[in-house]
C-alpha positions as CSV (number, residue, x, y, z in Angstrom):
1,M,27.0,45.1,-25.9
2,V,23.2,45.1,-27.8
3,K,25.0,42.1,-30.6
4,T,26.3,40.4,-27.1
5,T,22.9,40.1,-25.9
6,L,21.3,39.0,-28.8
7,F,23.9,36.6,-28.9
8,L,22.9,35.1,-25.1
9,V,19.5,35.2,-25.5
10,S,19.8,33.0,-28.8
11,L,22.0,30.9,-27.2
12,F,19.6,30.0,-24.1
13,A,16.9,30.6,-26.4
14,L,18.4,27.3,-28.5
15,S,19.2,25.8,-25.3
16,I,15.5,25.5,-23.9
17,C,14.7,23.9,-27.7
18,I,17.5,21.5,-27.6
19,L,16.0,20.4,-23.9
20,A,12.5,20.8,-24.6
21,E,13.0,18.3,-27.7
22,G,15.2,15.9,-25.8
23,V,11.5,15.8,-22.9
24,F,10.0,14.9,-25.9
25,N,11.7,12.5,-27.6
26,D,12.2,11.1,-24.2
27,R,8.4,10.7,-23.4
28,L,7.7,9.6,-27.2
29,E,10.4,6.7,-26.4
30,Q,8.0,5.9,-23.0
31,N,5.3,5.8,-24.4
32,I,6.4,3.7,-27.2
33,S,8.1,1.1,-25.1
34,G,4.5,0.7,-22.5
35,S,2.8,0.5,-25.4
36,N,5.2,-2.5,-26.9
37,Y,4.8,-3.9,-23.4
38,Q,1.1,-3.8,-23.6
39,A,1.7,-5.6,-26.5
40,Q,3.2,-8.3,-25.7
41,R,1.5,-8.5,-22.5
42,R,-1.6,-9.1,-24.8
43,E,0.3,-11.8,-26.9
44,M,1.4,-13.4,-23.5
45,V,-2.3,-13.5,-22.8
46,D,-3.7,-14.4,-26.1
47,K,-0.8,-17.8,-26.6
48,Q,0.6,-18.9,-23.3
49,I,-1.8,-18.1,-20.9
50,K,-5.8,-18.9,-22.9
51,K,-4.8,-21.7,-25.5
52,R,-3.6,-23.9,-22.4
53,G,-7.4,-23.6,-21.1
54,I,-7.0,-20.4,-19.0
55,K,-10.8,-19.1,-19.4
56,D,-11.2,-17.2,-16.5
57,R,-12.2,-13.6,-17.6
58,V,-10.8,-12.0,-14.1
59,I,-7.7,-13.6,-13.9
60,L,-7.0,-12.8,-17.6
61,E,-7.3,-9.3,-17.2
62,A,-5.3,-9.6,-14.7
63,F,-2.9,-10.3,-16.8
64,L,-3.5,-8.0,-19.3
65,K,-2.9,-5.3,-16.6
66,V,0.3,-6.5,-14.5
67,P,3.2,-5.2,-15.4
68,R,5.3,-8.3,-14.8
69,H,8.3,-6.4,-17.2
70,R,8.1,-4.0,-13.6
71,F,9.0,-7.1,-11.8
72,V,12.1,-8.9,-13.2
73,P,15.9,-7.1,-14.0
74,E,16.7,-4.3,-15.6
75,H,18.5,-6.7,-18.4
76,L,15.6,-8.8,-18.7
77,K,13.0,-6.6,-19.2
78,Y,13.1,-7.5,-23.4
79,L,11.6,-11.1,-22.0
80,A,9.5,-10.8,-19.3
81,Y,7.0,-11.8,-21.7
82,K,8.7,-15.2,-22.8
83,D,6.9,-18.1,-21.9
84,H,9.7,-19.1,-19.2
85,P,10.7,-18.6,-15.5
86,L,13.7,-15.8,-15.1
87,P,16.2,-15.3,-12.5
88,I,15.8,-12.5,-10.1
89,G,19.0,-13.1,-8.3
90,E,19.7,-14.3,-5.5
91,D,18.8,-18.4,-6.7
92,Q,16.0,-17.6,-7.3
93,T,12.6,-17.4,-10.5
94,I,9.9,-15.2,-11.2
95,S,7.8,-18.1,-12.6
96,Q,6.4,-19.0,-16.2
97,P,3.5,-16.8,-16.9
98,Y,1.1,-20.0,-17.5
99,I,2.6,-21.5,-13.9
100,V,2.1,-18.2,-12.5
101,A,-2.2,-18.5,-14.2
102,F,-2.7,-22.4,-13.4
103,M,-2.0,-22.1,-9.6
104,T,-4.2,-19.1,-8.8
105,E,-7.1,-20.6,-11.0
106,A,-6.6,-23.6,-9.7
107,L,-7.0,-21.6,-6.0
108,N,-11.3,-20.6,-7.6
109,L,-10.5,-17.5,-5.9
110,S,-13.2,-15.0,-5.0
111,R,-13.4,-11.2,-4.6
112,Q,-13.8,-12.0,-0.6
113,D,-11.2,-13.8,0.1
114,K,-8.4,-13.6,2.2
115,I,-5.0,-15.3,0.8
116,L,-1.2,-16.0,1.9
117,E,1.1,-16.6,0.0
118,I,4.3,-18.6,0.8
119,G,7.6,-17.1,-1.0
120,T,7.1,-13.4,-2.5
121,G,9.8,-13.1,-4.7
122,S,9.8,-11.0,-7.2
123,G,6.0,-10.0,-6.1
124,Y,4.0,-10.5,-8.9
125,Q,1.9,-13.6,-8.2
126,A,1.0,-10.9,-5.0
127,A,0.2,-8.9,-7.4
128,I,-1.8,-11.4,-9.5
129,L,-3.6,-11.8,-6.1
130,A,-4.2,-9.2,-4.9
131,E,-6.5,-7.9,-8.2
132,L,-8.7,-11.0,-7.6
133,C,-8.6,-11.0,-3.8
134,D,-9.6,-8.4,-0.6
135,S,-6.1,-9.3,1.1
136,V,-2.8,-10.6,0.6
137,F,-0.4,-11.9,3.1
138,T,2.8,-13.0,1.7
139,I,5.6,-14.1,3.3
140,E,9.6,-14.1,1.9
141,I,12.6,-15.4,3.9
142,I,15.1,-13.7,1.4
143,A,15.3,-9.5,3.0
144,S,16.7,-8.4,0.1
145,L,13.9,-10.1,-2.6
146,G,11.0,-9.1,-0.1
147,N,12.2,-5.7,0.8
148,R,12.2,-4.7,-2.9
149,A,9.0,-6.9,-3.4
150,K,7.5,-5.0,-1.1
151,R,9.5,-1.9,-2.5
152,L,7.9,-1.7,-5.9
153,L,4.4,-3.1,-4.5
154,D,3.8,0.2,-3.0
155,E,5.0,2.0,-5.3
156,L,2.5,0.6,-8.0
157,E,-0.5,1.4,-4.8
158,Y,-1.3,-2.3,-4.1
159,D,-2.7,-1.6,-0.9
160,N,-4.5,-4.4,-0.1
161,I,-0.8,-6.5,-0.1
162,K,1.4,-7.4,4.0
163,V,4.8,-8.5,3.3
164,K,6.6,-10.2,5.5
165,I,10.7,-11.4,5.4
166,G,10.3,-15.1,8.0
167,D,10.2,-18.3,7.2
168,G,6.6,-19.6,4.7
169,Y,7.6,-23.0,6.5
170,L,5.7,-20.9,10.0
171,G,2.9,-19.1,8.1
172,W,2.0,-16.0,9.4
173,E,-0.9,-17.1,12.2
174,E,-1.7,-14.1,13.6
175,N,-3.7,-13.5,10.4
176,A,-5.5,-16.7,10.2
177,P,-7.6,-18.6,8.6
178,Y,-7.2,-18.5,5.1
179,D,-9.3,-19.0,1.9
180,A,-5.8,-19.8,0.3
181,I,-2.5,-21.0,0.6
182,I,-0.7,-20.3,-2.5
183,V,3.4,-21.7,-2.0
184,T,6.2,-21.1,-4.2
185,C,8.7,-22.9,-3.0
186,A,8.8,-27.1,-2.6
187,P,9.2,-28.9,0.4
188,A,9.7,-32.3,0.8
189,Q,5.9,-32.3,2.3
190,V,3.4,-29.6,3.0
191,P,4.1,-28.1,6.3
192,S,2.0,-28.5,9.3
193,P,1.5,-25.1,10.1
194,L,-0.2,-24.7,7.0
195,K,-2.6,-27.1,7.6
196,N,-3.3,-25.8,10.2
197,Q,-3.5,-21.9,9.0
198,L,-6.1,-22.6,6.3
199,R,-9.4,-23.0,6.9
200,E,-12.8,-25.4,6.6
201,G,-13.4,-25.0,2.9
202,G,-10.2,-23.7,1.9
203,R,-7.8,-24.3,-1.3
204,M,-4.1,-25.0,-1.0
205,I,-1.6,-25.3,-3.6
206,I,2.1,-26.4,-3.5
207,P,4.5,-28.1,-5.4
208,I,5.6,-31.2,-3.4
209,G,9.1,-33.3,-3.7
210,S,12.8,-33.0,-4.0
211,S,15.4,-31.0,-6.3
212,S,14.8,-33.6,-9.6
213,R,10.7,-34.2,-8.7
214,Q,8.1,-32.2,-8.0
215,D,4.1,-32.5,-8.5
216,L,1.6,-29.3,-7.8
217,V,-0.5,-30.5,-5.1
218,L,-4.4,-29.2,-5.3
219,L,-5.1,-29.3,-1.3
220,R,-9.2,-28.3,0.2
221,K,-9.8,-28.7,2.9
222,L,-13.1,-30.9,3.9
223,N,-14.3,-32.3,7.9
224,S,-10.7,-31.5,9.1
225,Q,-9.1,-33.4,7.5
226,L,-6.8,-32.2,3.5
227,V,-8.1,-33.7,0.3
228,E,-4.9,-33.9,-2.3
229,E,-5.0,-34.2,-5.5
230,K,-1.8,-33.9,-8.2
231,V,-2.9,-31.4,-10.2
232,L,1.3,-31.2,-12.6
233,P,4.5,-32.4,-13.4
234,V,6.6,-29.0,-11.6
235,L,10.4,-27.5,-10.5
236,F,9.9,-25.3,-8.1
237,V,13.2,-24.0,-6.0
238,P,13.0,-25.9,-2.6
239,M,11.8,-24.3,0.6
240,V,14.5,-23.2,3.0
241,D,14.3,-22.6,6.0
242,T,17.1,-19.0,7.7
243,T,19.8,-21.0,7.8
244,G,19.2,-22.1,3.9
245,K,18.4,-25.7,4.9
246,K,15.5,-27.1,2.7
247,Y,12.2,-28.5,4.4
């Protein structure tokens, strides 16, 4: 009886040791993985963003902080910090890091700004904006993407981001006017509701054109008129309505 009891106690102790070792190894792996992602973010900022002329310290710090790998599908995490867009499902993409940085810097944002984003997608651009501004209102027409982005942004504790499922062409009128508007899908021309929801002195960055040729356009609202400047050739997914028809 004593031998049996000692055997069971020893077996129990061995099981605890194995379990503890497993937990330790899991945590060690997570720490190594976290450190690796941090190193990849640093490399992304240094080699992709800074080298192409993005100098704003606050923007660079936002890119170092936001965990881009959390915004891509699990099987693509190893590519999260590479220099290209990635698919996120529903025929949509997360933009190339440099393009996200370029569009962000072009808006010349301040901490007090209220931002409207059209095309939530993965939620990554919204997270970057939330690091820089007072509040971000973001609209996604595809419910599965919008709801997934909302869950992740809530998990990451971005309480200054509001997500809406709806038609981005119409904007979000009840929260207008906005200091800046960023559009991450391409209509054939600037939507009139977005023009009206931009405050005097506000800025809008938006890709305009067809599926084969687009220009990234920076707009400034001066004396109730939009002053347009083409800043970069790009290729974004088209802006569509609730039926899938292109605007």
